[in-house]
C-alpha positions in Angstrom: 9.7 35.0 -36.1 8.8 34.6 -39.8 5.8 36.8 -39.2 7.9 39.6 -37.8 10.4 39.3 -40.6 7.6 39.4 -43.2 6.1 42.5 -41.6 9.6 44.2 -41.6 10.1 43.2 -45.2 6.6 44.5 -46.2 7.5 47.9 -44.5 10.8 48.0 -46.3 9.2 47.2 -49.6 6.6 49.9 -49.0 9.4 52.5 -48.6 11.4 51.2 -51.5 8.3 51.4 -53.6 7.8 55.0 -52.5 11.5 55.8 -53.4 11.0 54.0 -56.7 8.0 56.2 -57.5 10.0 59.4 -56.8 12.9 58.0 -59.0 10.4 57.3 -61.8 9.0 60.8 -61.4 12.5 62.2 -61.6 13.0 60.2 -64.8 9.8 61.7 -66.2 11.0 65.2 -65.4 14.2 64.4 -67.2 12.2 63.2 -70.3 10.3 66.5 -70.2 13.6 68.3 -70.1 14.6 66.3 -73.2 11.5 67.4 -75.0 12.3 71.0 -74.1 15.9 70.7 -75.3 14.9 69.1 -78.6 12.3 71.8 -79.2 14.9 74.5 -78.5 17.3 72.7 -80.8 14.8 72.5 -83.7 13.8 76.2 -83.3 17.4 77.4 -83.0 18.4 75.5 -86.2 15.3 77.0 -88.0 15.7 80.6 -86.9 19.4 81.0 -85.9 20.8 78.5 -88.3 22.9 76.6 -85.7 22.3 74.5 -82.6 21.8 76.4 -79.3 22.0 73.3 -77.2 23.7 69.9 -77.6 20.4 68.0 -77.4 21.7 64.9 -79.2 24.3 64.1 -76.6 22.3 65.1 -73.6 19.2 63.2 -74.6 21.2 60.0 -75.0 22.3 60.3 -71.3 18.9 61.2 -70.1 17.2 58.3 -71.8 19.6 55.8 -70.2 19.3 57.5 -66.8 15.5 57.8 -66.8 15.0 54.2 -68.0 17.2 52.8 -65.2 15.4 55.0 -62.6 12.1 53.6 -63.7 13.0 49.9 -63.6 12.2 49.4 -59.9 8.9 51.3 -60.2 7.9 49.0 -63.1 8.8 46.0 -61.0 6.6 47.0 -58.2 3.7 47.7 -60.6 4.2 44.3 -62.2 4.5 46.0 -65.5 7.5 44.2 -67.0 6.4 42.1 -69.9 5.3 38.6 -68.8 3.9 35.8 -70.9 1.4 34.3 -68.4 -1.1 32.4 -70.5 0.0 29.1 -69.0 1.2 30.6 -65.6 -2.3 31.7 -64.7 -3.7 28.2 -65.3 -1.4 26.6 -62.7 -2.1 26.2 -59.0 -1.1 29.1 -56.8 1.6 27.0 -55.1 3.3 26.2 -58.5 3.0 29.9 -59.5 4.7 30.9 -56.3 7.7 28.6 -57.1 7.8 30.1 -60.6 7.8 33.6 -59.1 10.7 32.7 -56.9 12.6 31.3 -59.9 11.8 34.4 -62.0 13.0 36.8 -59.2 16.2 34.7 -58.6 17.0 34.8 -62.3 16.3 38.5 -62.4 18.5 39.0 -59.3 21.4 37.2 -61.0 20.9 39.4 -64.1 21.0 42.5 -61.9 24.2 41.4 -60.2 25.9 41.0 -63.6 24.5 44.3 -65.0 25.2 46.3 -61.9 28.7 45.0 -61.7 29.4 45.9 -65.3 27.8 49.3 -65.0 29.8 50.2 -61.9 33.0 49.0 -63.5 32.4 51.2 -66.5 31.6 54.2 -64.3 34.6 53.7 -62.1 36.9 53.3 -65.1 35.6 56.5 -66.6 36.1 58.3 -63.3 39.6 56.9 -62.7 40.7 57.8 -66.2 39.0 61.1 -66.3 37.2 60.1 -69.5 35.2 62.8 -71.3 32.8 62.6 -74.3 34.4 63.2 -77.7 31.9 66.0 -78.3 31.9 69.8 -78.0 30.5 69.5 -74.4 33.3 67.2 -73.3 31.0 65.7 -70.6 32.9 63.9 -67.9 31.5 60.4 -68.7 31.4 59.3 -65.0 28.6 61.7 -64.3 25.9 60.2 -66.5 27.3 56.7 -66.0 27.0 56.9 -62.2 23.5 58.3 -62.4 22.6 55.4 -64.8 24.3 52.9 -62.5 22.5 54.3 -59.4 19.2 53.4 -61.1 20.4 49.9 -61.8 21.6 49.6 -58.2 18.3 50.7 -56.8 16.5 48.2 -59.1 18.9 45.4 -57.9 18.1 46.4 -54.3 14.4 46.2 -55.0 14.7 42.8 -56.6 16.8 41.5 -53.7 14.2 42.7 -51.2 11.3 41.3 -53.2 13.2 38.0 -53.5 13.7 37.8 -49.8 10.1 38.6 -49.2 9.1 35.7 -51.5 11.5 33.3 -49.7 10.0 34.3 -46.3 6.4 33.9 -47.7 7.3 30.4 -49.1 9.0 29.4 -45.8 5.8 30.4 -43.9 3.7 28.6 -46.6 1.9 31.9 -47.2 1.4 31.6 -51.0 -1.2 34.4 -51.0 1.5 36.9 -49.8 3.8 35.6 -52.5 1.2 36.2 -55.1 0.4 39.6 -53.7 4.0 40.8 -53.9 5.4 38.9 -56.9 2.7 37.1 -58.7 1.4 38.0 -62.1 -2.0 39.7 -61.8 -5.0 38.0 -63.2 -7.4 39.8 -65.5 -9.8 40.3 -62.5 -6.9 41.8 -60.5 -6.1 44.2 -63.4 -9.8 45.2 -63.8 -10.0 45.8 -60.0 -6.9 48.0 -60.1 -8.3 50.0 -63.0 -11.6 50.6 -61.2 -9.8 51.7 -58.0 -7.7 54.2 -60.0 -10.8 55.7 -61.6 -12.5 56.3 -58.3 
């Protein structure tokens, strides 16, 4: 039964990883849009003498949205900052327990952050809050887009945590290391070589 659950979770993680890739790409497109807006803003101030777009306000929203949309992708690429000098010296079984604790802590953090983000977005929606700027942006729009990225990240963390629990219950520490462990230097070199080919 654990094997079937592990396979199902691996499939779910594959699709969540794919969705995370597309969200990260969407965030990248938004950042490119920001670059274009700032360029237009600079040129319009230089040649027209006034702003043609409201880049300052919009780039703030875009940075928050694109960051939250990239969190899950970063999680799946194991690219969040880790201090693993001691971790990599420990036995694999101990590392697996530490991975479980790290994901559980991250999951708790996600619950708190997502709850606060959704509360802020719902309050803005219910009150009809708008930005105190010339655009008068309805605040719930960027806030819900930002909260969506945080929710997706929390979902990815939850799935990964469940997969680690199943791996530990099946005493499959190699699977735990594969999905949640910090990569060794050899793993990183192998990944770089695969990407270059």
